ZAMARGU-4260 file (C-alpha; in steps of 0.2 Angstrom, whole numbers, plus 5000, padded with zeros to 4 digits):
<rodrens>
0) 5378/4910/4874 | 5374/4898/4885 | 5362/4899/4901 | 5370/4894/4920 | 5365/4895/4937
5) 5378/4899/4950 | 5377/4897/4968 | 5391/4901/4979 | 5394/4902/5000 | 5401/4918/5006
10) 5410/4915/5024 | 5398/4922/5037 | 5411/4929/5048 | 5416/4942/5039 | 5407/4959/5040
15) 5391/4962/5032 | 5399/4975/5021 | 5412/4965/5015 | 5399/4950/5011 | 5389/4962/5000
20) 5405/4968/4991 | 5410/4951/4988 | 5393/4946/4981 | 5394/4963/4969 | 5411/4960/4965
25) 5406/4944/4955 | 5390/4953/4949 | 5402/4964/4941 | 5413/4951/4934 | 5401/4943/4925
30) 5395/4959/4916 | 5413/4966/4913 | 5416/4947/4904 | 5400/4952/4894 | 5388/4941/4902
35) 5370/4946/4907 | 5363/4942/4924 | 5345/4936/4923 | 5341/4935/4940 | 5351/4938/4956
40) 5345/4931/4974 | 5352/4933/4991 | 5346/4918/5001 | 5354/4924/5017 | 5364/4915/5031
45) 5362/4897/5034 | 5369/4885/5045 | 5381/4873/5034 | 5377/4854/5034 | 5395/4851/5040
50) 5409/4863/5044 | 5419/4870/5029 | 5435/4878/5032 | 5431/4879/5049 | 5415/4887/5047
55) 5398/4882/5051 | 5388/4897/5044 | 5388/4905/5027 | 5379/4917/5016 | 5371/4910/5001
60) 5369/4918/4984 | 5361/4912/4967 | 5363/4918/4950 | 5356/4914/4933 | 5367/4922/4919
65) 5369/4920/4901 | 5387/4920/4897 | 5400/4913/4885 | 5410/4898/4890 | 5426/4909/4892
70) 5416/4920/4905 | 5412/4905/4914 | 5429/4898/4915 | 5437/4916/4921 | 5423/4917/4934
75) 5427/4900/4939 | 5446/4904/4941 | 5443/4920/4950 | 5429/4912/4961 | 5442/4897/4967
80) 5455/4908/4972 | 5445/4918/4983 | 5447/4916/5002 | 5431/4923/5007 | 5421/4910/4996
85) 5418/4894/5004 | 5410/4883/4990 | 5404/4887/4973 | 5393/4878/4960 | 5391/4882/4942
90) 5376/4872/4932 | 5373/4875/4915 | 5356/4876/4912 | 5348/4865/4897 | 5339/4873/4882
95) 5320/4873/4883
</rodrens>
């Protein structure tokens, strides 16, 4: 299993419980696919550098995980289809 850092931005125009539910859904997705969450941070709402899908603010989340390539592929597929997600970035961390 490899280590990854994932950052995603959730629309801030939806209500707070739906933002929280969205972030929890992706944590559960990693765990259900036999991945391990090392760290999860909610960075809060921030102004975007430029509008994305007519949104000017977003709620930022960052998590570090250990997962297989298949888990990352499934995560990427599902998060790409979610209308509440403005952007996401998956980075594989180098072995130390």
